[in-house]
C-alpha positions in Angstrom: 138.4 142.1 66.2 136.7 143.8 69.2 133.1 144.9 69.3 131.3 147.0 71.8 127.6 146.3 72.5 125.7 149.0 74.2 122.7 148.2 76.4 120.1 150.3 78.1 119.9 150.9 81.9 116.3 152.1 81.9 113.8 149.7 83.4 110.4 151.5 83.6 107.9 151.5 80.7 106.8 155.1 81.1 104.0 155.5 83.7 102.5 152.1 83.1 104.1 150.5 86.2 105.5 147.8 83.9 109.1 146.9 83.5 111.2 147.3 80.3 114.8 147.2 79.3 116.7 145.5 76.5 115.2 142.8 74.3 117.0 139.5 74.8 117.0 138.3 71.2 118.5 141.5 70.1 121.5 140.9 72.4 121.8 137.2 72.1 121.5 136.8 68.3 124.2 139.4 67.5 126.3 138.2 70.4 126.7 134.8 68.9 127.2 136.1 65.4 130.2 138.0 66.7 131.4 135.3 69.1 131.2 132.6 66.5 133.2 134.8 64.2 136.0 135.0 66.8 135.3 138.6 68.0 136.0 139.8 71.5 132.8 141.4 72.9 132.5 144.1 75.5 129.1 145.0 77.0 128.5 148.5 78.3 125.5 150.4 79.7 125.0 153.9 81.1 124.9 152.8 84.7 127.2 149.8 84.4 126.5 146.5 86.1 123.6 144.3 85.1 121.2 146.1 82.7 117.5 145.4 82.9 115.9 142.8 80.7 112.5 143.4 79.3 110.6 140.5 80.9 108.5 139.9 77.8 111.6 139.0 75.8 112.3 136.0 77.9 108.8 134.6 77.8 108.4 131.3 75.9 106.9 132.9 72.8 109.9 135.2 72.4 112.6 132.6 72.9 114.9 131.6 70.1 117.9 129.2 69.8 120.1 132.2 70.4 118.3 133.3 73.6 118.3 129.8 75.0 122.0 129.5 74.2 122.7 132.8 76.0 120.7 131.9 79.1 122.7 128.7 79.4 126.1 130.4 78.8 127.8 131.2 82.1 130.4 133.4 80.4 127.8 135.4 78.6 125.7 135.8 81.8 128.8 136.9 83.7 129.5 139.6 81.1 125.9 140.8 81.2 126.1 141.1 85.0 129.2 143.2 84.8 128.7 145.7 82.0 131.2 148.6 81.8 129.9 152.1 82.4 129.3 153.7 79.1 131.1 157.0 79.9 134.2 155.0 80.6 134.7 153.7 77.1 135.7 155.3 73.8 135.7 154.1 70.2 139.5 153.8 70.2 139.5 150.3 71.7 136.9 148.9 69.3 136.5 148.1 65.7 132.7 148.6 65.7 129.7 149.3 67.9 126.4 147.5 68.1 123.2 148.7 69.8 120.5 146.1 70.7 117.0 147.5 71.2 114.1 147.1 73.5 112.1 150.0 74.7 114.6 151.1 77.3 117.0 153.0 75.0 114.2 155.4 74.1 114.4 156.9 77.6 118.1 156.8 78.4 120.5 156.1 75.5 118.6 158.5 73.2 119.5 161.3 75.6 122.8 160.1 76.9 125.8 162.4 76.1 128.2 159.5 76.3 126.2 157.5 73.8 125.8 160.4 71.4 129.5 161.1 71.5 130.3 157.4 71.0 128.2 157.2 67.9 129.6 160.4 66.4 133.3 159.6 67.1 133.0 156.0 66.0 131.6 156.9 62.6 134.0 159.8 62.4 136.9 157.4 62.9 135.6 155.3 59.9 134.2 152.5 62.0 130.7 151.0 61.6 127.8 151.4 64.0 124.8 149.1 63.9 121.5 149.6 65.7 118.4 147.5 65.7 114.7 147.8 66.5 114.2 150.7 68.9 117.9 151.4 69.1 118.0 153.5 65.9 116.0 156.0 68.0 119.2 156.8 69.9 120.4 158.6 66.8 117.9 161.4 67.4 120.5 163.9 68.8 123.6 162.6 67.0 125.1 165.1 64.5 127.3 165.0 61.4 130.5 167.0 61.5 128.7 169.9 59.8 126.1 170.1 62.6 123.2 168.6 60.7 121.3 165.5 62.0 123.4 162.4 61.6 120.6 160.6 59.8 119.8 163.4 57.4 119.8 162.1 53.8 120.8 158.6 55.0 118.9 155.3 54.3 117.7 154.0 57.7 115.1 151.7 59.3 113.9 150.9 62.8 110.9 149.8 64.8 107.9 151.1 62.7 104.9 153.0 63.8 102.7 150.1 62.9 104.8 147.7 65.0 104.6 150.1 68.0 100.9 150.2 67.5 100.7 146.4 67.4 102.3 146.2 70.8 100.0 148.9 72.2 102.7 151.3 73.2 102.3 154.2 70.8 101.1 156.5 73.6 103.6 155.2 76.1 106.9 155.7 74.5 108.6 159.2 74.6 108.8 159.2 70.8 108.2 157.0 67.8 111.3 155.7 66.2 110.0 155.9 62.6 108.6 159.5 63.1 111.9 160.7 64.7 114.1 159.3 62.0 111.9 160.9 59.4 111.8 164.2 61.2 115.6 164.3 61.2 115.7 163.8 57.5 116.4 160.1 57.4 115.3 158.1 54.3 113.2 155.6 56.3 112.2 152.3 54.7 110.3 149.4 56.1 108.7 146.1 55.3 105.6 144.5 56.9 105.4 144.2 60.7 108.0 141.8 62.0 109.6 141.2 58.6 113.4 141.0 58.4 114.8 144.2 57.1 118.3 145.6 57.3 119.5 148.8 55.7 123.1 149.9 55.2 124.2 153.4 54.3 128.0 153.7 54.5 129.1 152.9 58.0 125.6 153.1 59.4 123.6 149.8 59.7 120.0 149.7 61.0 117.6 146.8 61.5 113.8 147.1 61.7 112.9 144.6 64.5 114.1 141.6 66.6 114.2 139.3 63.6 116.6 141.8 62.0 119.2 141.7 64.8 121.2 138.7 63.8 121.3 139.7 60.1 122.3 143.2 61.1 125.3 141.8 63.0 126.2 139.8 60.0 126.0 142.9 57.9 128.3 144.6 60.4 130.9 141.8 60.0 130.7 142.1 56.3 131.3 145.9 56.6 134.4 145.2 58.8 135.7 142.7 56.3 135.6 145.4 53.6 137.3 148.2 55.5 
């Protein structure tokens, strides 16, 4: 079993002068769900090399057992420092694809042709794709084979408008994940802010927020076991 995890390369939080990137828990929790299940994991990002970490995600209040394990894992840190360039990979070598969130993906992965193609071809090949928190926003330009929005008519979730408001970035992000998924015809569902919520619709798996990242990875493994 081989799983591709796709991370952002974008490190600026709009015009705020603050740094952003991927959210550590959303990488670490799924990483160990996959690793402990015996999967081979490959990390990729648009620019390759070490992707930017949202500094807030490594603050004490955001730490979890998985993030502490990751930060003490030399093999994991080495893999993170040497991500493959996204345009150099295709779905053929992998059984599934997982997108951690963080605000960064809203700027780069949402517009990245290689990411859009990867999502479309992976699902087209009958392989599952999971995205958590802000990462479901990268589905905004992905299309179904008939040319309609990929999420049209599909049950999805992601970082909610109220969660974005709670972190004070509603007017900073290029678009709101919830609004964009709804605009493209997604059947968006949500629970309360920061509640664990994972939605599966066929091969597409989405999670609402950081707490949903590990469970979304578990759901992906279940989907693989049933294919």
